[in-house]
Backbone atoms as SQL, in Angstrom:
CREATE TABLE atoms (id INTEGER PRIMARY KEY, chain TEXT, resi INTEGER, resn TEXT, atom TEXT, x REAL, y REAL, z REAL);
INSERT INTO atoms VALUES
  (1, 'A', 1, 'MET', 'N', 0.771, -1.283, -0.242),
  (2, 'A', 1, 'MET', 'CA', -0.032, 0.104, -0.552),
  (3, 'A', 1, 'MET', 'C', 1.102, 1.066, 0.308),
  (4, 'A', 2, 'VAL', 'N', 0.781, 1.759, -0.982),
  (5, 'A', 2, 'VAL', 'CA', 1.929, 3.243, -1.473),
  (6, 'A', 2, 'VAL', 'C', 0.794, 4.715, -1.620),
  (7, 'A', 3, 'TYR', 'N', 1.088, 5.627, -0.023),
  (8, 'A', 3, 'TYR', 'CA', -0.024, 6.514, 0.234),
  (9, 'A', 3, 'TYR', 'C', -0.098, 7.007, -0.709),
  (10, 'A', 4, 'GLU', 'N', 0.010, 7.243, -1.953),
  (11, 'A', 4, 'GLU', 'CA', 0.271, 7.541, -3.686),
  (12, 'A', 4, 'GLU', 'C', -0.915, 7.225, -3.688),
  (13, 'A', 5, 'GLN', 'N', -0.951, 5.786, -4.378),
  (14, 'A', 5, 'GLN', 'CA', -2.148, 5.193, -4.392),
  (15, 'A', 5, 'GLN', 'C', -3.109, 5.610, -3.416),
  (16, 'A', 6, 'ILE', 'N', -3.025, 5.194, -2.330),
  (17, 'A', 6, 'ILE', 'CA', -4.728, 5.406, -1.664),
  (18, 'A', 6, 'ILE', 'C', -4.943, 6.874, -1.380),
  (19, 'A', 7, 'ARG', 'N', -3.965, 7.531, -1.480),
  (20, 'A', 7, 'ARG', 'CA', -4.540, 9.000, -1.970),
  (21, 'A', 7, 'ARG', 'C', -5.258, 9.063, -3.373),
  (22, 'A', 8, 'LYS', 'N', -5.343, 7.842, -4.664),
  (23, 'A', 8, 'LYS', 'CA', -5.360, 8.651, -5.333),
  (24, 'A', 8, 'LYS', 'C', -6.734, 7.490, -5.239),
  (25, 'A', 9, 'GLN', 'N', -7.331, 6.893, -4.719),
  (26, 'A', 9, 'GLN', 'CA', -8.391, 5.943, -4.469),
  (27, 'A', 9, 'GLN', 'C', -9.460, 6.417, -4.445),
  (28, 'A', 10, 'LYS', 'N', -10.305, 6.181, -4.722),
  (29, 'A', 10, 'LYS', 'CA', -11.799, 6.373, -4.013),
  (30, 'A', 10, 'LYS', 'C', -12.286, 6.525, -3.597),
  (31, 'A', 11, 'LYS', 'N', -12.128, 4.660, -3.072),
  (32, 'A', 11, 'LYS', 'CA', -12.605, 3.814, -1.998),
  (33, 'A', 11, 'LYS', 'C', -10.892, 2.972, -1.839),
  (34, 'A', 12, 'LEU', 'N', -10.501, 3.220, -0.523),
  (35, 'A', 12, 'LEU', 'CA', -9.880, 1.997, 0.532),
  (36, 'A', 12, 'LEU', 'C', -10.187, 0.971, 0.191),
  (37, 'A', 13, 'THR', 'N', -9.447, -0.488, 0.079),
  (38, 'A', 13, 'THR', 'CA', -9.653, -1.792, 0.367),
  (39, 'A', 13, 'THR', 'C', -10.538, -1.704, 2.002),
  (40, 'A', 14, 'ASN', 'N', -10.703, -2.617, 1.997),
  (41, 'A', 14, 'ASN', 'CA', -10.651, -3.897, 3.469),
  (42, 'A', 14, 'ASN', 'C', -9.397, -3.818, 3.974),
  (43, 'A', 15, 'LEU', 'N', -8.411, -4.211, 2.895),
  (44, 'A', 15, 'LEU', 'CA', -6.941, -4.337, 4.407),
  (45, 'A', 15, 'LEU', 'C', -6.829, -3.277, 4.627),
  (46, 'A', 16, 'GLN', 'N', -6.584, -2.185, 3.399),
  (47, 'A', 16, 'GLN', 'CA', -6.416, -0.703, 3.739),
  (48, 'A', 16, 'GLN', 'C', -6.535, -0.537, 4.895),
  (49, 'A', 17, 'LYS', 'N', -8.364, -0.229, 5.145),
  (50, 'A', 17, 'LYS', 'CA', -8.886, -0.194, 6.110),
  (51, 'A', 17, 'LYS', 'C', -8.564, -0.289, 7.574),
  (52, 'A', 18, 'ASN', 'N', -8.596, -1.581, 7.000),
  (53, 'A', 18, 'ASN', 'CA', -8.183, -2.240, 8.733),
  (54, 'A', 18, 'ASN', 'C', -6.622, -2.105, 9.006),
  (55, 'A', 19, 'ARG', 'N', -5.621, -1.974, 8.209),
  (56, 'A', 19, 'ARG', 'CA', -4.472, -1.309, 8.273),
  (57, 'A', 19, 'ARG', 'C', -4.688, -0.012, 9.496),
  (58, 'A', 20, 'LEU', 'N', -4.910, 0.901, 8.279),
  (59, 'A', 20, 'LEU', 'CA', -5.813, 2.199, 9.024),
  (60, 'A', 20, 'LEU', 'C', -5.814, 2.047, 9.928),
  (61, 'A', 21, 'ASN', 'N', -7.157, 1.538, 10.353),
  (62, 'A', 21, 'ASN', 'CA', -7.987, 2.040, 11.541),
  (63, 'A', 21, 'ASN', 'C', -7.167, 1.322, 13.177),
  (64, 'A', 22, 'THR', 'N', -6.207, 0.015, 12.584),
  (65, 'A', 22, 'THR', 'CA', -5.480, -1.080, 13.316),
  (66, 'A', 22, 'THR', 'C', -4.072, 0.437, 13.989),
  (67, 'A', 23, 'ILE', 'N', -3.837, 1.372, 12.927),
  (68, 'A', 23, 'ILE', 'CA', -2.618, 1.887, 13.793),
  (69, 'A', 23, 'ILE', 'C', -3.283, 3.490, 14.137),
  (70, 'A', 24, 'TYR', 'N', -4.193, 3.155, 13.719),
  (71, 'A', 24, 'TYR', 'CA', -4.923, 4.663, 14.245),
  (72, 'A', 24, 'TYR', 'C', -5.018, 4.905, 16.241),
  (73, 'A', 25, 'ARG', 'N', -6.034, 3.306, 15.534),
  (74, 'A', 25, 'ARG', 'CA', -7.196, 3.372, 17.859),
  (75, 'A', 25, 'ARG', 'C', -5.205, 2.793, 18.267),
  (76, 'A', 26, 'ARG', 'N', -3.653, 1.796, 17.943),
  (77, 'A', 26, 'ARG', 'CA', -2.955, 1.290, 19.237),
  (78, 'A', 26, 'ARG', 'C', -2.408, 3.090, 19.252),
  (79, 'A', 27, 'LEU', 'N', -2.401, 3.994, 18.522),
  (80, 'A', 27, 'LEU', 'CA', -1.269, 5.400, 18.640),
  (81, 'A', 27, 'LEU', 'C', -1.893, 5.891, 18.957),
  (82, 'A', 28, 'ILE', 'N', -3.692, 5.722, 18.903),
  (83, 'A', 28, 'ILE', 'CA', -4.683, 6.733, 20.041),
  (84, 'A', 28, 'ILE', 'C', -4.389, 6.368, 21.480),
  (85, 'A', 29, 'VAL', 'N', -3.485, 4.733, 20.971),
  (86, 'A', 29, 'VAL', 'CA', -3.805, 4.786, 23.118),
  (87, 'A', 29, 'VAL', 'C', -2.758, 5.077, 23.964),
  (88, 'A', 30, 'GLY', 'N', -0.918, 5.308, 23.069),
  (89, 'A', 30, 'GLY', 'CA', 0.103, 5.997, 23.244),
  (90, 'A', 30, 'GLY', 'C', 1.020, 5.567, 22.169),
  (91, 'A', 31, 'GLN', 'N', 1.921, 6.128, 22.445),
  (92, 'A', 31, 'GLN', 'CA', 3.011, 5.766, 21.971),
  (93, 'A', 31, 'GLN', 'C', 3.416, 4.106, 21.462),
  (94, 'A', 32, 'ALA', 'N', 4.137, 4.351, 19.989),
  (95, 'A', 32, 'ALA', 'CA', 4.801, 3.293, 19.190),
  (96, 'A', 32, 'ALA', 'C', 6.028, 3.231, 18.586),
  (97, 'A', 33, 'THR', 'N', 6.302, 2.104, 18.410),
  (98, 'A', 33, 'THR', 'CA', 7.865, 2.466, 17.431),
  (99, 'A', 33, 'THR', 'C', 7.130, 1.827, 15.989),
  (100, 'A', 34, 'LYS', 'N', 7.881, 2.183, 15.058),
  (101, 'A', 34, 'LYS', 'CA', 7.383, 1.342, 14.114),
  (102, 'A', 34, 'LYS', 'C', 7.700, 0.081, 13.850),
  (103, 'A', 35, 'ASP', 'N', 8.548, -0.900, 14.404),
  (104, 'A', 35, 'ASP', 'CA', 8.613, -2.341, 14.238),
  (105, 'A', 35, 'ASP', 'C', 7.508, -2.577, 15.285),
  (106, 'A', 36, 'LYS', 'N', 6.556, -1.990, 16.299),
  (107, 'A', 36, 'LYS', 'CA', 5.975, -2.738, 16.869),
  (108, 'A', 36, 'LYS', 'C', 4.498, -2.410, 16.562),
  (109, 'A', 37, 'LEU', 'N', 4.183, -1.565, 14.998),
  (110, 'A', 37, 'LEU', 'CA', 2.895, -1.390, 13.789),
  (111, 'A', 37, 'LEU', 'C', 3.754, -2.115, 12.387),
  (112, 'A', 38, 'LYS', 'N', 4.489, -2.309, 13.087),
  (113, 'A', 38, 'LYS', 'CA', 4.172, -3.873, 11.643),
  (114, 'A', 38, 'LYS', 'C', 4.216, -5.034, 12.282),
  (115, 'A', 39, 'GLN', 'N', 4.579, -5.464, 13.539),
  (116, 'A', 39, 'GLN', 'CA', 4.159, -6.437, 13.637),
  (117, 'A', 39, 'GLN', 'C', 2.503, -6.701, 13.305),
  (118, 'A', 40, 'LEU', 'N', 1.943, -5.556, 15.182),
  (119, 'A', 40, 'LEU', 'CA', 0.513, -5.433, 14.344),
  (120, 'A', 40, 'LEU', 'C', -0.297, -5.601, 13.620),
  (121, 'A', 41, 'ILE', 'N', 0.539, -5.417, 12.204),
  (122, 'A', 41, 'ILE', 'CA', -0.358, -5.004, 10.868),
  (123, 'A', 41, 'ILE', 'C', 0.308, -6.744, 10.470),
  (124, 'A', 42, 'GLN', 'N', 1.456, -6.468, 10.976),
  (125, 'A', 42, 'GLN', 'CA', 2.005, -7.532, 10.478),
  (126, 'A', 42, 'GLN', 'C', 2.543, -7.294, 7.943),
  (127, 'A', 43, 'ALA', 'N', 2.855, -6.166, 8.306),
  (128, 'A', 43, 'ALA', 'CA', 3.223, -5.921, 6.892),
  (129, 'A', 43, 'ALA', 'C', 4.344, -5.261, 7.644),
  (130, 'A', 44, 'ASP', 'N', 5.528, -4.960, 6.082),
  (131, 'A', 44, 'ASP', 'CA', 7.412, -3.905, 6.102),
  (132, 'A', 44, 'ASP', 'C', 6.727, -2.830, 6.370),
  (133, 'A', 45, 'GLU', 'N', 7.554, -1.626, 6.444),
  (134, 'A', 45, 'GLU', 'CA', 8.434, -0.734, 6.929),
  (135, 'A', 45, 'GLU', 'C', 7.986, -0.494, 6.310),
  (136, 'A', 46, 'ARG', 'N', 7.914, -0.350, 4.444),
  (137, 'A', 46, 'ARG', 'CA', 7.474, 0.880, 3.844),
  (138, 'A', 46, 'ARG', 'C', 5.441, 1.827, 4.629),
  (139, 'A', 47, 'THR', 'N', 5.113, -0.143, 3.958),
  (140, 'A', 47, 'THR', 'CA', 3.206, -0.081, 4.242),
  (141, 'A', 47, 'THR', 'C', 3.196, 0.690, 5.643),
  (142, 'A', 48, 'VAL', 'N', 4.321, 0.545, 7.047),
  (143, 'A', 48, 'VAL', 'CA', 4.292, 0.816, 8.367),
  (144, 'A', 48, 'VAL', 'C', 3.378, 2.771, 7.803),
  (145, 'A', 49, 'ARG', 'N', 4.880, 3.297, 7.339),
  (146, 'A', 49, 'ARG', 'CA', 5.071, 4.894, 6.900),
  (147, 'A', 49, 'ARG', 'C', 3.666, 5.090, 5.814),
  (148, 'A', 50, 'ASP', 'N', 3.460, 4.525, 4.816),
  (149, 'A', 50, 'ASP', 'CA', 2.052, 5.068, 4.471),
  (150, 'A', 50, 'ASP', 'C', 1.168, 4.805, 4.839),
  (151, 'A', 51, 'CYS', 'N', 0.718, 3.617, 5.590),
  (152, 'A', 51, 'CYS', 'CA', -0.021, 4.367, 7.363),
  (153, 'A', 51, 'CYS', 'C', -0.318, 5.730, 7.840),
  (154, 'A', 52, 'ILE', 'N', 1.581, 5.801, 8.723),
  (155, 'A', 52, 'ILE', 'CA', 1.685, 6.551, 9.238),
  (156, 'A', 52, 'ILE', 'C', 0.847, 8.161, 8.644),
  (157, 'A', 53, 'SER', 'N', 1.828, 8.573, 6.954),
  (158, 'A', 53, 'SER', 'CA', 1.180, 9.638, 6.283),
  (159, 'A', 53, 'SER', 'C', 0.186, 9.894, 5.918),
  (160, 'A', 54, 'TYR', 'N', -0.938, 8.925, 5.725),
  (161, 'A', 54, 'TYR', 'CA', -2.440, 8.921, 5.385),
  (162, 'A', 54, 'TYR', 'C', -3.359, 9.088, 6.732),
  (163, 'A', 55, 'ILE', 'N', -2.347, 9.307, 7.630),
  (164, 'A', 55, 'ILE', 'CA', -3.115, 9.246, 9.418),
  (165, 'A', 55, 'ILE', 'C', -2.645, 10.421, 9.786),
  (166, 'A', 56, 'LYS', 'N', -0.994, 11.242, 9.264),
  (167, 'A', 56, 'LYS', 'CA', -1.322, 12.537, 9.173),
  (168, 'A', 56, 'LYS', 'C', -2.282, 13.523, 8.825),
  (169, 'A', 57, 'LYS', 'N', -2.114, 13.189, 7.572),
  (170, 'A', 57, 'LYS', 'CA', -3.562, 13.764, 6.895),
  (171, 'A', 57, 'LYS', 'C', -4.648, 14.375, 7.803),
  (172, 'A', 58, 'PHE', 'N', -5.212, 13.396, 8.788),
  (173, 'A', 58, 'PHE', 'CA', -6.244, 14.108, 9.130),
  (174, 'A', 58, 'PHE', 'C', -5.945, 13.820, 10.727),
  (175, 'A', 59, 'TYR', 'N', -5.733, 13.120, 11.246),
  (176, 'A', 59, 'TYR', 'CA', -4.901, 13.669, 13.147),
  (177, 'A', 59, 'TYR', 'C', -3.353, 14.364, 13.175),
  (178, 'A', 60, 'PRO', 'N', -2.850, 14.344, 14.021),
  (179, 'A', 60, 'PRO', 'CA', -2.211, 15.754, 14.511),
  (180, 'A', 60, 'PRO', 'C', -1.129, 14.232, 15.151),
  (181, 'A', 61, 'VAL', 'N', -0.311, 13.444, 14.434),
  (182, 'A', 61, 'VAL', 'CA', 0.595, 12.190, 14.881),
  (183, 'A', 61, 'VAL', 'C', 2.026, 13.308, 15.616),
  (184, 'A', 62, 'ILE', 'N', 2.600, 12.789, 16.177),
  (185, 'A', 62, 'ILE', 'CA', 3.972, 12.808, 16.503),
  (186, 'A', 62, 'ILE', 'C', 4.613, 12.096, 16.122),
  (187, 'A', 63, 'SER', 'N', 5.683, 12.219, 15.492),
  (188, 'A', 63, 'SER', 'CA', 6.850, 11.504, 14.908),
  (189, 'A', 63, 'SER', 'C', 8.321, 12.389, 15.556),
  (190, 'A', 64, 'LEU', 'N', 9.032, 12.052, 15.792),
  (191, 'A', 64, 'LEU', 'CA', 10.164, 12.213, 16.275),
  (192, 'A', 64, 'LEU', 'C', 11.818, 11.091, 15.761),
  (193, 'A', 65, 'SER', 'N', 12.341, 11.919, 15.603),
  (194, 'A', 65, 'SER', 'CA', 14.274, 11.409, 15.271),
  (195, 'A', 65, 'SER', 'C', 14.034, 9.686, 16.683),
  (196, 'A', 66, 'GLY', 'N', 14.494, 9.535, 16.356),
  (197, 'A', 66, 'GLY', 'CA', 15.083, 7.896, 17.080),
  (198, 'A', 66, 'GLY', 'C', 14.146, 6.993, 16.958),
  (199, 'A', 67, 'ASP', 'N', 14.224, 6.005, 18.134),
  (200, 'A', 67, 'ASP', 'CA', 13.182, 5.247, 18.568),
  (201, 'A', 67, 'ASP', 'C', 12.531, 5.345, 19.234),
  (202, 'A', 68, 'LYS', 'N', 11.621, 6.606, 19.340),
  (203, 'A', 68, 'LYS', 'CA', 11.021, 6.513, 20.036),
  (204, 'A', 68, 'LYS', 'C', 9.357, 6.919, 19.650),
  (205, 'A', 69, 'GLY', 'N', 9.522, 6.854, 17.892),
  (206, 'A', 69, 'GLY', 'CA', 7.776, 6.536, 17.343),
  (207, 'A', 69, 'GLY', 'C', 7.302, 7.226, 17.271),
  (208, 'A', 70, 'TYR', 'N', 5.691, 6.875, 17.638),
  (209, 'A', 70, 'TYR', 'CA', 5.230, 7.708, 16.370),
  (210, 'A', 70, 'TYR', 'C', 3.894, 7.200, 18.138),
  (211, 'A', 71, 'ARG', 'N', 2.716, 8.872, 17.932),
  (212, 'A', 71, 'ARG', 'CA', 1.839, 8.862, 18.839),
  (213, 'A', 71, 'ARG', 'C', 0.447, 9.507, 18.234),
  (214, 'A', 72, 'ILE', 'N', -0.993, 10.077, 18.829),
  (215, 'A', 72, 'ILE', 'CA', -1.527, 11.155, 18.157),
  (216, 'A', 72, 'ILE', 'C', -1.284, 11.845, 19.356),
  (217, 'A', 73, 'ALA', 'N', -1.113, 13.517, 19.356),
  (218, 'A', 73, 'ALA', 'CA', -1.552, 13.786, 19.927),
  (219, 'A', 73, 'ALA', 'C', -2.511, 14.617, 20.803),
  (220, 'A', 74, 'LYS', 'N', -2.637, 14.137, 21.752),
  (221, 'A', 74, 'LYS', 'CA', -4.173, 15.121, 22.406),
  (222, 'A', 74, 'LYS', 'C', -4.440, 15.692, 23.911),
  (223, 'A', 75, 'SER', 'N', -3.329, 16.214, 24.528),
  (224, 'A', 75, 'SER', 'CA', -3.490, 16.964, 25.456),
  (225, 'A', 75, 'SER', 'C', -2.357, 17.690, 25.747),
  (226, 'A', 76, 'LYS', 'N', -1.916, 18.454, 26.888),
  (227, 'A', 76, 'LYS', 'CA', -1.638, 19.411, 27.188),
  (228, 'A', 76, 'LYS', 'C', 0.122, 18.895, 27.003),
  (229, 'A', 77, 'GLU', 'N', 0.232, 17.951, 27.867),
  (230, 'A', 77, 'GLU', 'CA', 1.624, 17.391, 27.758),
  (231, 'A', 77, 'GLU', 'C', 2.449, 16.958, 26.569),
  (232, 'A', 78, 'ASP', 'N', 1.794, 16.600, 25.246),
  (233, 'A', 78, 'ASP', 'CA', 2.325, 16.256, 23.500),
  (234, 'A', 78, 'ASP', 'C', 2.231, 17.134, 23.769),
  (235, 'A', 79, 'LEU', 'N', 2.382, 19.047, 24.305),
  (236, 'A', 79, 'LEU', 'CA', 2.648, 20.415, 23.369),
  (237, 'A', 79, 'LEU', 'C', 4.450, 20.587, 23.268),
  (238, 'A', 80, 'GLU', 'N', 4.326, 19.977, 23.978),
  (239, 'A', 80, 'GLU', 'CA', 6.056, 20.459, 24.005),
  (240, 'A', 80, 'GLU', 'C', 7.068, 19.094, 22.959),
  (241, 'A', 81, 'ASP', 'N', 6.654, 17.709, 22.393),
  (242, 'A', 81, 'ASP', 'CA', 7.155, 17.057, 21.461),
  (243, 'A', 81, 'ASP', 'C', 6.591, 17.473, 19.892),
  (244, 'A', 82, 'ALA', 'N', 5.236, 18.200, 20.363),
  (245, 'A', 82, 'ALA', 'CA', 4.919, 18.514, 18.874),
  (246, 'A', 82, 'ALA', 'C', 5.499, 20.276, 18.651),
  (247, 'A', 83, 'LYS', 'N', 5.893, 21.070, 19.466),
  (248, 'A', 83, 'LYS', 'CA', 6.757, 21.510, 18.684),
  (249, 'A', 83, 'LYS', 'C', 8.164, 20.953, 18.329),
  (250, 'A', 84, 'HIS', 'N', 8.846, 20.232, 18.479),
  (251, 'A', 84, 'HIS', 'CA', 10.288, 19.881, 18.845),
  (252, 'A', 84, 'HIS', 'C', 10.081, 19.553, 17.346),
  (253, 'A', 85, 'MET', 'N', 8.456, 18.623, 17.096),
  (254, 'A', 85, 'MET', 'CA', 8.693, 18.109, 15.709),
  (255, 'A', 85, 'MET', 'C', 8.350, 18.921, 14.680),
  (256, 'A', 86, 'ILE', 'N', 7.434, 20.238, 14.966),
  (257, 'A', 86, 'ILE', 'CA', 8.000, 21.425, 14.234),
  (258, 'A', 86, 'ILE', 'C', 8.899, 22.263, 13.251),
  (259, 'A', 87, 'ALA', 'N', 9.184, 21.729, 14.280),
  (260, 'A', 87, 'ALA', 'CA', 10.752, 22.829, 14.631),
  (261, 'A', 87, 'ALA', 'C', 11.164, 21.516, 13.389),
  (262, 'A', 88, 'SER', 'N', 11.884, 20.362, 13.939),
  (263, 'A', 88, 'SER', 'CA', 12.561, 19.076, 12.870),
  (264, 'A', 88, 'SER', 'C', 11.973, 19.152, 11.671),
  (265, 'A', 89, 'GLU', 'N', 10.425, 19.163, 11.667),
  (266, 'A', 89, 'GLU', 'CA', 10.100, 19.200, 9.543),
  (267, 'A', 89, 'GLU', 'C', 10.528, 20.448, 9.609),
  (268, 'A', 90, 'THR', 'N', 10.406, 21.252, 9.777),
  (269, 'A', 90, 'THR', 'CA', 10.617, 22.442, 9.351),
  (270, 'A', 90, 'THR', 'C', 12.071, 23.048, 8.409),
  (271, 'A', 91, 'SER', 'N', 12.956, 22.470, 9.168),
  (272, 'A', 91, 'SER', 'CA', 13.717, 22.191, 9.324),
  (273, 'A', 91, 'SER', 'C', 14.534, 20.907, 8.518),
  (274, 'A', 92, 'ARG', 'N', 14.154, 20.672, 8.302),
  (275, 'A', 92, 'ARG', 'CA', 13.646, 18.735, 7.713),
  (276, 'A', 92, 'ARG', 'C', 13.638, 19.377, 5.639),
  (277, 'A', 93, 'ALA', 'N', 12.260, 19.480, 5.883),
  (278, 'A', 93, 'ALA', 'CA', 12.206, 20.401, 3.995),
  (279, 'A', 93, 'ALA', 'C', 12.895, 21.389, 3.926),
  (280, 'A', 94, 'ASN', 'N', 13.576, 22.643, 4.809),
  (281, 'A', 94, 'ASN', 'CA', 14.093, 23.584, 4.236),
  (282, 'A', 94, 'ASN', 'C', 16.020, 23.097, 3.777),
  (283, 'A', 95, 'GLU', 'N', 16.226, 22.206, 4.134),
  (284, 'A', 95, 'GLU', 'CA', 17.249, 21.697, 3.509),
  (285, 'A', 95, 'GLU', 'C', 16.530, 21.361, 2.226),
  (286, 'A', 96, 'ILE', 'N', 15.775, 20.427, 2.374),
  (287, 'A', 96, 'ILE', 'CA', 15.816, 19.312, 1.323),
  (288, 'A', 96, 'ILE', 'C', 15.386, 20.655, 0.301),
  (289, 'A', 97, 'MET', 'N', 14.550, 21.750, 0.547),
  (290, 'A', 97, 'MET', 'CA', 14.697, 22.780, -0.630),
  (291, 'A', 97, 'MET', 'C', 15.751, 23.531, -0.918),
  (292, 'A', 98, 'ASP', 'N', 16.373, 23.647, -0.290),
  (293, 'A', 98, 'ASP', 'CA', 18.737, 24.147, -0.319),
  (294, 'A', 98, 'ASP', 'C', 18.844, 23.339, -1.289),
  (295, 'A', 99, 'GLY', 'N', 18.429, 22.113, -1.127),
  (296, 'A', 99, 'GLY', 'CA', 19.477, 20.715, -1.985),
  (297, 'A', 99, 'GLY', 'C', 19.037, 20.989, -3.290),
  (298, 'A', 100, 'ILE', 'N', 18.192, 21.497, -3.328),
  (299, 'A', 100, 'ILE', 'CA', 17.303, 22.321, -5.406),
  (300, 'A', 100, 'ILE', 'C', 17.290, 23.030, -5.773),
  (301, 'A', 101, 'VAL', 'N', 18.815, 23.821, -4.744),
  (302, 'A', 101, 'VAL', 'CA', 18.351, 25.398, -6.094),
  (303, 'A', 101, 'VAL', 'C', 19.296, 24.864, -6.749),
  (304, 'A', 102, 'GLU', 'N', 20.579, 24.540, -6.087),
  (305, 'A', 102, 'GLU', 'CA', 21.684, 24.715, -7.979),
  (306, 'A', 102, 'GLU', 'C', 20.887, 23.526, -9.177),
  (307, 'A', 103, 'VAL', 'N', 20.175, 22.241, -8.793),
  (308, 'A', 103, 'VAL', 'CA', 19.503, 22.101, -9.925),
  (309, 'A', 103, 'VAL', 'C', 18.206, 22.889, -10.298),
  (310, 'A', 104, 'LYS', 'N', 17.948, 23.191, -10.053),
  (311, 'A', 104, 'LYS', 'CA', 16.901, 24.658, -10.118),
  (312, 'A', 104, 'LYS', 'C', 16.967, 25.479, -11.254),
  (313, 'A', 105, 'ASN', 'N', 19.025, 25.863, -11.135),
  (314, 'A', 105, 'ASN', 'CA', 19.419, 26.983, -11.905),
  (315, 'A', 105, 'ASN', 'C', 20.228, 26.522, -12.933),
  (316, 'A', 106, 'PHE', 'N', 20.337, 25.166, -12.615),
  (317, 'A', 106, 'PHE', 'CA', 21.420, 24.168, -14.262),
  (318, 'A', 106, 'PHE', 'C', 19.762, 24.293, -15.220),
  (319, 'A', 107, 'VAL', 'N', 18.138, 23.797, -15.232),
  (320, 'A', 107, 'VAL', 'CA', 18.108, 23.160, -15.799),
  (321, 'A', 107, 'VAL', 'C', 17.027, 24.919, -16.110),
  (322, 'A', 108, 'CYS', 'N', 17.020, 26.624, -15.297),
  (323, 'A', 108, 'CYS', 'CA', 16.803, 27.151, -15.713),
  (324, 'A', 108, 'CYS', 'C', 18.461, 27.620, -17.757),
  (325, 'A', 109, 'LYS', 'N', 19.721, 27.597, -17.022),
  (326, 'A', 109, 'LYS', 'CA', 20.574, 27.650, -17.764),
  (327, 'A', 109, 'LYS', 'C', 20.299, 26.827, -18.523),
  (328, 'A', 110, 'MET', 'N', 19.565, 25.768, -19.062),
  (329, 'A', 110, 'MET', 'CA', 20.058, 24.294, -19.635),
  (330, 'A', 110, 'MET', 'C', 18.992, 24.965, -20.529),
  (331, 'A', 111, 'GLN', 'N', 17.673, 24.879, -20.249),
  (332, 'A', 111, 'GLN', 'CA', 15.916, 25.909, -21.469),
  (333, 'A', 111, 'GLN', 'C', 16.725, 26.709, -21.421),
  (334, 'A', 112, 'GLU', 'N', 17.307, 27.827, -20.967),
  (335, 'A', 112, 'GLU', 'CA', 18.023, 29.095, -21.765),
  (336, 'A', 112, 'GLU', 'C', 18.485, 29.017, -23.112),
  (337, 'A', 113, 'GLU', 'N', 19.531, 27.784, -22.180),
  (338, 'A', 113, 'GLU', 'CA', 20.461, 27.949, -23.887),
  (339, 'A', 113, 'GLU', 'C', 19.515, 27.198, -25.001),
  (340, 'A', 114, 'MET', 'N', 18.657, 25.603, -24.214),
  (341, 'A', 114, 'MET', 'CA', 18.023, 25.621, -25.667),
  (342, 'A', 114, 'MET', 'C', 17.173, 26.895, -25.936),
  (343, 'A', 115, 'GLU', 'N', 16.757, 27.481, -25.614),
  (344, 'A', 115, 'GLU', 'CA', 15.713, 28.364, -26.848),
  (345, 'A', 115, 'GLU', 'C', 16.243, 29.607, -27.360),
  (346, 'A', 116, 'ALA', 'N', 17.704, 29.305, -27.570),
  (347, 'A', 116, 'ALA', 'CA', 19.014, 30.362, -27.962),
  (348, 'A', 116, 'ALA', 'C', 18.999, 30.191, -28.950);
């Protein structure tokens, strides 16, 4: 189950619904690692990551680096971890954007040369 496939589908399959619901129910109870979620839905890491990505579109899933795992934010106690996650993900996104600047410059230069 690849997130892009889920997103483009009008309806989820029963297997996809079951996996998403199982992971959601586990995260609402508390923190779970990727390995625990793999065992829970009997799937590979890619499937777990895709499920988490899908659930993040609808619920405030907190994920922190390391082996801390995932959970759904529900209370004031989750605030600091949520702030930390926002800062970490924003920094990561900025690094990705910085990494494509030179590639964009190259594309623009090549397009200009081809038009000339």
